[in-house]
C-alpha positions as CSV (number, residue, x, y, z in Angstrom):
1,M,68.4,76.5,80.4
2,R,70.1,76.4,83.7
3,S,70.4,72.7,83.8
4,M,72.1,72.8,80.4
5,A,74.5,75.4,81.7
6,L,75.3,73.5,84.9
7,A,75.7,70.3,83.1
8,G,78.1,71.9,80.6
9,E,76.1,70.9,77.5
10,A,75.6,74.4,76.4
11,G,78.6,76.2,75.3
12,A,79.4,80.1,75.5
13,D,77.8,80.9,72.3
14,V,74.5,79.3,73.3
15,L,74.4,80.8,76.7
16,E,75.1,84.3,75.2
17,R,72.1,83.9,72.8
18,Y,69.7,83.2,75.7
19,T,71.0,85.3,78.6
20,P,68.7,88.4,79.4
21,K,70.0,91.6,78.1
22,Q,69.2,95.0,79.8
23,K,68.9,97.8,77.5
24,P,71.4,100.7,78.5
25,A,69.5,103.7,79.9
26,V,69.1,107.0,78.2
27,A,72.5,109.1,78.8
28,R,72.1,111.0,82.2
29,A,68.9,109.3,83.0
30,R,69.3,108.7,86.7
31,K,71.8,111.6,87.3
32,A,71.1,115.0,88.6
33,R,70.5,117.4,85.7
34,K,70.0,120.6,87.6
35,A,71.9,122.2,90.6
36,G,69.2,121.7,93.0
37,D,68.2,118.2,91.8
38,K,67.6,115.9,94.7
39,R,69.1,113.0,92.7
40,G,72.7,114.2,93.8
41,R,74.0,113.1,97.2
42,E,75.1,116.5,98.1
43,N,71.6,118.0,97.5
44,K,69.7,115.5,99.7
45,S,68.7,116.6,103.1
46,P,70.8,115.0,105.8
47,M,69.2,112.4,108.1
48,P,67.5,113.6,111.3
49,V,69.5,113.1,114.3
50,C,68.0,111.4,117.2
51,G,68.0,113.4,120.4
52,A,69.1,110.8,122.6
53,E,72.3,110.2,120.2
54,A,73.0,113.9,120.3
55,V,72.8,113.9,124.0
56,K,75.1,110.8,124.3
57,T,77.5,112.2,121.6
58,A,78.0,115.5,123.3
59,K,78.7,113.7,126.6
60,K,81.3,111.5,125.1
61,R,83.0,114.5,123.2
62,K,83.0,116.4,126.7
63,K,84.4,113.5,128.4
64,W,87.1,112.8,125.7
65,A,88.0,116.6,126.0
66,T,88.5,116.7,129.6
67,G,90.6,113.4,129.5
68,A,92.6,114.7,126.8
69,S,93.3,118.2,128.5
70,M,94.2,116.4,131.8
71,E,96.6,114.1,129.8
72,A,98.0,117.2,128.1
73,A,98.7,118.9,131.2
74,T,100.3,116.1,133.1
75,T,102.5,115.5,130.0
76,V,103.5,119.2,129.8
77,R,104.1,119.3,133.6
78,E,106.4,116.1,133.5
79,H,108.2,117.5,130.5
80,L,108.8,120.9,132.2
81,A,110.0,119.1,135.3
82,R,112.5,117.1,133.4
83,T,113.9,119.9,131.3
84,S,114.0,122.4,134.2
85,G,116.2,120.3,136.2
86,Q,120.0,120.6,136.9
87,H,121.9,119.6,133.9
88,A,125.1,117.6,134.7
C-alpha cells in the first residue's frame, strides 16, 4: 500500500478506502465532568518544587530587587539634582 502511494499508482479514492480510521470518542470522554475531577488542568496538584531551585530563585529575586532599588535611587537622585538646579 505504501509503495503504491509513493509510486503514485494509487489515487486519492483508493487511499481513502485503506487508510486506518479512528472512531470518534464518546462526547466528553476525556474531559473533566465534575468540579474536582483531576482531568482538568486547574484541578491537578502543582509539581513539587525542588528545595535547591527555591533557594536559588529566592537569591536571584533578592539580588534583582537590590539592584533595581539602587538603580531607582540613583535615577531619582540624578533627576532631583537636574531639576532643582538654577533655571536660566
